[in-house]
N, CA, C and O of each residue as an XYZ file, in Angstrom:
624
protein
N       0.603     20.728    -16.688
C       1.598     19.916    -16.057
C       2.674     20.803    -15.405
O       3.148     20.496    -14.311
N       3.050     21.876    -16.059
C       4.049     22.782    -15.493
C       3.504     23.427    -14.222
O       4.225     23.604    -13.240
N       2.210     23.777    -14.260
C       1.581     24.378    -13.084
C       1.597     23.397    -11.909
O       1.896     23.784    -10.780
N       1.275     22.130    -12.176
C       1.292     21.115    -11.132
C       2.691     20.931    -10.562
O       2.859     20.805     -9.349
N       3.702     20.915    -11.441
C       5.078     20.768    -10.973
C       5.480     21.958    -10.112
O       6.141     21.785     -9.088
N       5.092     23.157    -10.511
C       5.415     24.353     -9.744
C       4.773     24.273     -8.357
O       5.405     24.617     -7.359
N       3.515     23.818     -8.295
C       2.846     23.656     -6.998
C       3.567     22.614     -6.147
O       3.759     22.813     -4.947
N       3.962     21.513     -6.762
C       4.689     20.461     -6.054
C       5.997     21.008     -5.485
O       6.327     20.763     -4.324
N       6.731     21.742     -6.301
C       8.029     22.264     -5.888
C       7.895     23.329     -4.813
O       8.755     23.427     -3.938
N       6.840     24.125     -4.858
C       6.697     25.207     -3.887
C       6.042     24.760     -2.590
O       6.090     25.490     -1.600
N       5.441     23.599     -2.570
C       4.830     23.116     -1.331
C       5.873     22.633     -0.333
O       5.546     22.407      0.832
N       7.089     22.474     -0.753
C       8.136     22.022      0.148
C       8.420     20.544      0.030
O       9.385     20.059      0.620
N       7.602     19.806     -0.720
C       7.839     18.373     -0.850
C       9.195     18.078     -1.463
O       9.887     17.154     -1.035
N       9.572     18.849     -2.450
C      10.841     18.598     -3.123
C      12.012     18.892     -2.184
O      13.045     18.225     -2.244
N      11.846     19.889     -1.320
C      12.902     20.198     -0.357
C      13.006     19.106      0.693
O      14.108     18.730      1.092
N      11.866     18.595      1.142
C      11.872     17.478      2.097
C      12.555     16.265      1.483
O      13.329     15.577      2.149
N      12.269     16.007      0.218
C      12.874     14.877     -0.475
C      14.385     15.066     -0.599
O      15.151     14.130     -0.370
N      14.813     16.277     -0.961
C      16.247     16.555     -1.097
C      16.963     16.393      0.242
O      18.053     15.823      0.296
N      16.367     16.881      1.303
C      16.961     16.749      2.634
C      17.048     15.266      3.016
O      18.052     14.823      3.573
N      16.006     14.515      2.719
C      16.013     13.084      3.010
C      17.100     12.346      2.263
O      17.742     11.455      2.819
N      17.317     12.706      1.000
C      18.362     12.051      0.199
C      19.744     12.366      0.767
O      20.586     11.474      0.882
N      19.979     13.620      1.120
C      21.285     14.011      1.668
C      21.531     13.318      3.008
O      22.614     12.780      3.237
N      20.547     13.329      3.878
C      20.705     12.671      5.174
C      20.864     11.170      4.988
O      21.660     10.541      5.686
N      20.117     10.589      4.056
C      20.239      9.157      3.774
C      21.623      8.791      3.269
O      22.176      7.764      3.662
N      22.184      9.617      2.407
C      23.534      9.352      1.893
C      24.563      9.424      3.019
O      25.457      8.582      3.104
N      24.436     10.426      3.877
C      25.361     10.548      5.005
C      25.195      9.370      5.962
O      26.178      8.827      6.467
N      23.960      8.986      6.203
C      23.698      7.846      7.085
C      24.264      6.570      6.475
O      24.801      5.728      7.194
N      24.151      6.418      5.164
C      24.709      5.250      4.489
C      26.216      5.160      4.668
O      26.756      4.070      4.858
N      26.900      6.302      4.609
C      28.351      6.309      4.820
C      28.689      5.885      6.249
O      29.644      5.141      6.477
N      27.903      6.361      7.197
C      28.135      5.995      8.598
C      27.948      4.495      8.786
O      28.761      3.841      9.440
N      26.877      3.950      8.215
C      26.612      2.520      8.358
C      27.687      1.705      7.653
O      28.118      0.678      8.177
N      28.128      2.137      6.482
C      29.200      1.430      5.770
C      30.481      1.424      6.600
O      31.156      0.400      6.704
N      30.806      2.556      7.181
C      31.992      2.621      8.039
C      31.810      1.720      9.259
O      32.739      1.013      9.650
N      30.635      1.742      9.855
C      30.373      0.875     11.005
C      30.552     -0.591     10.632
O      31.173     -1.355     11.371
N      30.005     -0.980      9.482
C      30.114     -2.372      9.050
C      31.557     -2.747      8.759
O      32.051     -3.756      9.260
N      32.238     -1.938      7.949
C      33.592     -2.274      7.515
C      34.639     -2.106      8.608
O      35.574     -2.902      8.697
N      34.490     -1.070      9.447
C      35.545     -0.728     10.388
C      35.317     -1.232     11.810
O      36.272     -1.388     12.571
N      34.077     -1.485     12.171
C      33.790     -1.898     13.545
C      33.211     -3.308     13.628
O      33.638     -4.101     14.467
N      32.258     -3.625     12.781
C      31.557     -4.903     12.870
C      32.326     -6.060     12.236
O      32.455     -7.124     12.842
N      32.832     -5.862     11.034
C      33.473     -6.961     10.312
C      34.827     -7.406     10.876
O      35.106     -8.605     10.836
N      35.686     -6.522     11.397
C      36.956     -7.017     11.947
C      36.792     -8.054     13.073
O      37.470     -9.081     13.044
N      35.912     -7.819     14.066
C      35.758     -8.869     15.089
C      35.158    -10.162     14.527
O      35.529    -11.257     14.948
N      34.232    -10.027     13.578
C      33.649    -11.233     12.965
C      34.727    -11.978     12.197
O      34.806    -13.204     12.278
N      35.557    -11.261     11.455
C      36.670    -11.878     10.735
C      37.649    -12.546     11.678
O      38.173    -13.619     11.378
N      37.903    -11.908     12.833
C      38.807    -12.475     13.829
C      38.242    -13.777     14.391
O      38.968    -14.757     14.560
N      36.956    -13.780     14.674
C      36.306    -14.991     15.191
C      36.320    -16.123     14.167
O      36.340    -17.296     14.539
N      36.310    -15.781     12.895
C      36.297    -16.797     11.836
C      37.704    -17.114     11.331
O      37.862    -17.639     10.229
N      38.711    -16.805     12.116
C      40.071    -17.168     11.733
C      40.793    -16.078     10.976
O      41.476    -16.358      9.991
N      40.653    -14.828     11.420
C      41.320    -13.666     10.831
C      41.024    -13.509      9.342
O      41.926    -13.317      8.527
N      39.747    -13.596      9.010
C      39.306    -13.439      7.629
C      38.968    -11.970      7.391
O      38.231    -11.369      8.174
N      39.499    -11.389      6.323
C      39.141    -10.033      5.902
C      38.094    -10.175      4.803
O      38.418    -10.539      3.673
N      36.836     -9.887      5.138
C      35.753    -10.107      4.183
C      35.915     -9.267      2.918
O      35.534     -9.698      1.830
N      36.475     -8.081      3.061
C      36.620     -7.234      1.876
C      37.640     -7.807      0.896
O      37.709     -7.345     -0.243
N      38.425     -8.786      1.298
C      39.438     -9.375      0.431
C      39.033    -10.773     -0.057
O      39.843    -11.476     -0.662
N      37.798    -11.173      0.202
C      37.337    -12.486     -0.263
C      36.819    -12.363     -1.691
O      35.961    -11.531     -1.985
N      37.350    -13.195     -2.562
C      36.946    -13.145     -3.967
C      37.229    -14.477     -4.626
O      37.993    -15.300     -4.121
N      36.591    -14.665     -5.767
C      36.867    -15.832     -6.605
C      37.525    -15.305     -7.875
O      36.963    -14.468     -8.581
N      38.715    -15.804     -8.149
C      39.472    -15.388     -9.318
C      38.982    -16.205    -10.516
O      39.032    -17.435    -10.486
N      38.517    -15.542    -11.555
C      38.017    -16.225    -12.742
C      39.080    -16.374    -13.838
O      38.824    -16.959    -14.891
N      40.269    -15.839    -13.574
C      41.345    -15.969    -14.570
C      42.258    -17.138    -14.172
O      42.144    -17.695    -13.080
N      43.143    -17.481    -15.070
C      44.070    -18.591    -14.804
C      45.285    -18.142    -13.992
O      46.038    -18.982    -13.499
N      45.485    -16.834    -13.845
C      46.620    -16.303    -13.092
C      46.241    -16.184    -11.619
O      45.113    -15.810    -11.300
N      47.157    -16.494    -10.732
C      46.923    -16.410     -9.292
C      47.333    -15.032     -8.784
O      48.345    -14.481     -9.218
N      46.543    -14.472     -7.860
C      46.817    -13.160     -7.283
C      46.751    -13.269     -5.772
O      45.954    -14.040     -5.236
N      47.580    -12.504     -5.083
C      47.660    -12.553     -3.625
C      46.490    -11.835     -2.951
O      46.097    -12.192     -1.841
N      45.941    -10.835     -3.614
C      44.844    -10.077     -3.011
C      43.867     -9.612     -4.088
O      44.153     -9.658     -5.284
N      42.725     -9.171     -3.626
C      41.718     -8.636     -4.545
C      42.241     -7.381     -5.227
O      42.030     -7.186     -6.424
N      42.916     -6.539     -4.475
C      43.461     -5.304     -5.056
C      44.438     -5.615     -6.181
O      44.449     -4.944     -7.213
N      45.240     -6.618     -5.973
C      46.212     -7.006     -6.994
C      45.503     -7.557     -8.236
O      45.898     -7.258     -9.362
N      44.470     -8.352     -8.031
C      43.710     -8.906     -9.153
C      42.992     -7.793     -9.914
O      42.956     -7.807    -11.145
N      42.426     -6.836     -9.193
C      41.727     -5.728     -9.849
C      42.707     -4.834    -10.598
O      42.404     -4.331    -11.680
N      43.887     -4.641    -10.009
C      44.899     -3.818    -10.680
C      45.336     -4.458    -11.993
O      45.613     -3.761    -12.969
N      45.394     -5.786    -12.012
C      45.780     -6.499    -13.234
C      44.615     -6.626    -14.211
O      44.799     -7.069    -15.345
N      43.429     -6.242    -13.777
C      42.251     -6.314    -14.649
C      41.666     -7.714    -14.752
O      40.943     -8.017    -15.701
N      41.971     -8.564    -13.791
C      41.461     -9.936    -13.816
C      39.984     -9.949    -13.436
O      39.564     -9.190    -12.562
N      39.187    -10.808    -14.085
C      37.777    -10.922    -13.703
C      37.655    -11.648    -12.356
O      38.247    -12.708    -12.153
N      36.875    -11.057    -11.443
C      36.713    -11.641    -10.114
C      35.254    -11.573     -9.678
O      34.495    -10.718    -10.134
N      34.881    -12.478     -8.798
C      33.585    -12.419     -8.102
C      33.908    -12.009     -6.677
O      34.525    -12.767     -5.929
N      33.496    -10.825     -6.308
C      33.867    -10.228     -5.021
C      32.805    -10.523     -3.962
O      32.070     -9.621     -3.559
N      32.717    -11.751     -3.516
C      31.662    -12.125     -2.579
C      31.896    -11.550     -1.183
O      30.932    -11.399     -0.433
N      33.112    -11.227     -0.808
C      33.378    -10.590      0.484
C      32.783     -9.189      0.538
O      32.173     -8.805      1.536
N      32.961     -8.435     -0.530
C      32.347     -7.100     -0.601
C      30.827     -7.202     -0.622
O      30.126     -6.356     -0.067
N      30.331     -8.249     -1.269
C      28.886     -8.471     -1.297
C      28.364     -8.725      0.124
O      27.312     -8.206      0.498
N      29.089     -9.513      0.908
C      28.680     -9.774      2.304
C      28.653     -8.469      3.090
O      27.720     -8.227      3.855
N      29.664     -7.629      2.909
C      29.684     -6.322      3.579
C      28.479     -5.475      3.180
O      27.859     -4.839      4.032
N      28.146     -5.464      1.892
C      27.008     -4.668      1.421
C      25.682     -5.207      1.937
O      24.774     -4.434      2.242
N      25.566     -6.521      2.036
C      24.341     -7.107      2.597
C      24.193     -6.696      4.058
O      23.098     -6.339      4.493
N      25.283     -6.743      4.816
C      25.225     -6.307      6.214
C      24.885     -4.827      6.316
O      24.111     -4.431      7.188
N      25.457     -3.999      5.433
C      25.098     -2.576      5.393
C      23.592     -2.416      5.210
O      22.935     -1.669      5.936
N      23.066     -3.131      4.229
C      21.633     -3.038      3.943
C      20.805     -3.453      5.150
O      19.849     -2.764      5.507
N      21.151     -4.559      5.779
C      20.377     -5.048      6.927
C      20.400     -4.054      8.088
O      19.387     -3.837      8.752
N      21.558     -3.459      8.321
C      21.644     -2.467      9.398
C      20.796     -1.242      9.070
O      20.066     -0.747      9.929
N      20.885     -0.751      7.839
C      20.083      0.411      7.437
C      18.599      0.080      7.497
O      17.808      0.872      8.011
N      18.214     -1.078      6.980
C      16.796     -1.466      6.984
C      16.278     -1.583      8.407
O      15.169     -1.135      8.698
N      17.062     -2.176      9.300
C      16.629     -2.322     10.685
C      16.505     -0.965     11.364
O      15.560     -0.734     12.118
N      17.453     -0.063     11.103
C      17.394      1.275     11.690
C      16.176      2.036     11.186
O      15.483      2.687     11.967
N      15.915      1.959      9.898
C      14.732      2.637      9.340
C      13.463      2.037      9.936
O      12.517      2.762     10.244
N      13.441      0.714     10.099
C      12.292      0.062     10.735
C      12.060      0.628     12.129
O      10.922      0.922     12.495
N      13.130      0.785     12.913
C      12.981      1.312     14.271
C      12.472      2.752     14.263
O      11.634      3.122     15.086
N      12.978      3.561     13.333
C      12.538      4.958     13.250
C      11.068      5.028     12.858
O      10.299      5.766     13.473
N      10.669      4.267     11.838
C       9.269      4.272     11.381
C       8.357      3.755     12.485
O       7.264      4.278     12.700
N       8.820      2.724     13.180
C       8.015      2.154     14.268
C       7.766      3.211     15.345
O       6.650      3.337     15.849
N       8.807      3.970     15.696
C       8.663      5.011     16.702
C       7.753      6.129     16.212
O       6.926      6.635     16.970
N       7.901      6.518     14.945
C       7.021      7.554     14.391
C       5.564      7.106     14.394
O       4.672      7.905     14.681
N       5.313      5.833     14.075
C       3.946      5.316     14.103
C       3.379      5.328     15.512
O       2.196      5.611     15.695
N       4.202      5.024     16.514
C       3.735      5.090     17.896
C       3.349      6.517     18.258
O       2.306      6.753     18.867
N       4.203      7.471     17.877
C       3.905      8.873     18.169
C       2.648      9.325     17.440
O       1.842     10.074     17.992
N       2.478      8.873     16.202
C       1.308      9.248     15.416
C       0.043      8.678     16.043
O      -0.980      9.359     16.117
N       0.114      7.414     16.498
C      -1.059      6.806     17.143
C      -1.443      7.565     18.394
O      -2.628      7.772     18.657
N      -0.440      7.990     19.181
C      -0.734      8.757     20.389
C      -1.367     10.091     20.036
O      -2.275     10.555     20.725
N      -0.883     10.713     18.953
C      -1.415     12.008     18.529
C      -2.832     11.869     17.980
O      -3.678     12.730     18.223
N      -3.097     10.787     17.237
C      -4.398     10.593     16.628
C      -5.456     10.136     17.621
O      -6.647     10.347     17.390
N      -5.044      9.513     18.725
C      -6.000      9.042     19.718
C      -6.417     10.215     20.579
O      -5.594     10.787     21.294
N      -7.691     10.580     20.519
C      -8.128     11.722     21.324
C      -8.103     11.362     22.807
O      -8.447     10.250     23.209
N      -7.694     12.322     23.584
C      -7.684     12.109     25.024
C      -9.119     12.024     25.507
O      -9.956     12.853     25.150
N      -9.394     11.032     26.307
C     -10.749     10.850     26.822
C     -10.910     11.794     27.996
O     -10.351     11.578     29.071
N     -11.674     12.829     27.773
C     -11.908     13.804     28.819
C     -13.028     13.306     29.730
O     -13.986     12.678     29.280
N     -12.884     13.598     30.990
C     -13.926     13.210     31.932
C     -15.139     14.081     31.661
O     -15.097     15.299     31.828
N     -16.214     13.444     31.245
C     -17.435     14.174     30.931
C     -18.121     14.577     32.224
O     -18.069     13.863     33.225
N     -18.761     15.730     32.182
C     -19.528     16.165     33.337
C     -20.679     15.198     33.538
O     -21.321     14.791     32.569
N     -20.948     14.827     34.771
C     -22.043     13.877     35.011
C     -23.389     14.485     34.626
O     -23.626     15.680     34.802
N     -24.249     13.646     34.104
C     -25.596     14.099     33.734
C     -26.654     13.431     34.604
O     -27.840     13.744     34.504
N     -26.215     12.509     35.456
C     -27.164     11.817     36.341
C     -26.617     11.810     37.759
O     -25.440     12.080     38.002
N     -27.516     11.491     38.689
C     -27.138     11.329     40.087
C     -28.014     10.230     40.673
O     -28.988      9.809     40.048
N     -27.673      9.766     41.863
C     -28.458      8.737     42.524
C     -29.399      9.395     43.522
O     -29.030     10.335     44.225
N     -30.624      8.878     43.567
C     -31.598      9.354     44.545
C     -31.104      8.929     45.929
O     -30.766      7.760     46.115
N     -31.050      9.852     46.915
C     -30.552      9.486     48.244
C     -31.503      8.554     49.015
O     -31.120      7.979     50.033
N     -32.734      8.411     48.527
C     -33.707      7.587     49.242
C     -33.807      6.179     48.663
O     -33.724      5.195     49.399
N     -33.986      6.079     47.329
C     -34.158      4.750     46.726
C     -32.924      4.293     45.947
O     -32.888      3.154     45.480
N     -31.913      5.152     45.796
C     -30.652      4.879     45.113
C     -30.803      4.569     43.623
O     -29.901      3.976     43.032
N     -31.896      4.948     43.018
C     -32.077      4.810     41.578
C     -31.408      6.002     40.879
O     -31.259      7.070     41.473
N     -31.011      5.815     39.632
C     -30.373      6.874     38.868
C     -31.436      7.799     38.304
O     -32.423      7.365     37.710
N     -31.200      9.093     38.512
C     -32.140     10.113     38.031
C     -31.349     11.233     37.367
O     -30.142     11.346     37.581
N     -32.016     12.068     36.560
C     -31.307     13.196     35.935
C     -30.738     14.137     36.995
O     -31.310     14.294     38.074
N     -29.617     14.753     36.676
C     -28.922     15.625     37.609
C     -29.787     16.811     38.034
O     -29.705     17.240     39.185
N     -30.604     17.343     37.147
C     -31.412     18.522     37.454
C     -32.755     18.189     38.092
O     -33.550     19.088     38.369
N     -33.014     16.902     38.327
C     -34.310     16.515     38.892
C     -34.444     17.045     40.324
O     -33.480     17.050     41.089
N     -35.670     17.495     40.673
C     -35.959     17.950     42.035
C     -36.825     16.933     42.769
O     -37.009     17.026     43.982
N     -37.355     15.966     42.029
C     -38.154     14.896     42.625
C     -37.754     13.597     41.933
O     -37.573     13.587     40.716
N     -37.614     12.516     42.671
C     -37.236     11.227     42.116
C     -38.404     10.661     41.321
O     -39.543     10.642     41.788
N     -38.102     10.200     40.114
C     -39.139      9.622     39.268
C     -39.498      8.204     39.685
O     -40.474      7.653     39.175
N     -38.756      7.602     40.580
C     -39.010      6.225     41.006
C     -39.772      6.185     42.330
O     -40.771      5.476     42.453
N     -39.294      6.956     43.334
C     -39.949      6.918     44.653
C     -40.717      8.197     44.946
O     -41.373      8.299     45.983
N     -40.648      9.149     44.069
C     -41.320     10.462     44.140
C     -40.886     11.307     45.330
O     -41.598     12.233     45.720
N     -39.733     11.003     45.909
C     -39.237     11.804     47.026
C     -38.814     13.172     46.530
O     -38.302     13.322     45.420
N     -39.035     14.155     47.367
C     -38.597     15.507     47.067
C     -37.103     15.571     47.368
O     -36.675     15.285     48.487
N     -36.321     15.944     46.371
C     -34.865     15.911     46.501
C     -34.281     17.212     47.006
O     -33.305     17.204     47.756
N     -34.848     18.301     46.614
C     -34.364     19.615     47.046
C     -35.526     20.580     46.908
O     -36.552     20.294     46.290
N     -35.317     21.711     47.502
C     -36.380     22.701     47.398
C     -36.551     23.125     45.957
O     -35.561     23.309     45.249
N     -37.773     23.283     45.510
C     -37.983     23.743     44.133
C     -37.370     25.126     43.959
O     -37.301     25.908     44.907
N     -36.928     25.421     42.741
C     -36.323     26.746     42.521
C     -37.313     27.857     42.833
O     -38.517     27.724     42.615
N     -36.786     28.933     43.338
C     -37.645     30.095     43.692
C     -38.274     30.630     42.418
O     -37.635     30.706     41.369
N     -39.507     30.989     42.532
C     -40.230     31.508     41.390
C     -39.775     32.922     41.116
O     -39.562     33.712     42.036
N     -39.633     33.228     39.869
C     -39.242     34.580     39.489
C     -40.458     35.458     39.270
O     -40.335     36.662     39.046
N     -41.650     34.838     39.337
C     -42.875     35.622     39.144
C     -43.412     36.047     40.501
O     -43.342     35.264     41.448
N     -43.952     37.274     40.635
C     -44.487     37.737     41.927
C     -45.800     37.129     42.299
O     -46.347     37.439     43.358
């Protein structure tokens, strides 16, 4: 098992995975910022100046002006506004990953599809009867016409 792990680690798979995790974390921060700072403010404005990050249900009997105030007091809350932001984050990330995978699959299909090379012709048409005959034929097998001079003999 140790030998297998060493092979796994030295093949580069673990490094690819680590790079993917780091890039994914950075991408997640970008998407979270996009959702919270760019996407949600206009949506909140359209819905009557609602700040989604401040939407919550207070489960205590005390009233609080904001989510931050309720959390500071240690009141139990259901933070459905933050949940909406996280769902939007997920949808944006999932859609972006879908687009990247879709593009990679297109590139892979193009790479896997062999280019159809124009094959050298192996047949030709008889100039007299227009039937298809082998390219190297000197006489037509259909009309028996002589197509070209026979090759010169190499024997004396």
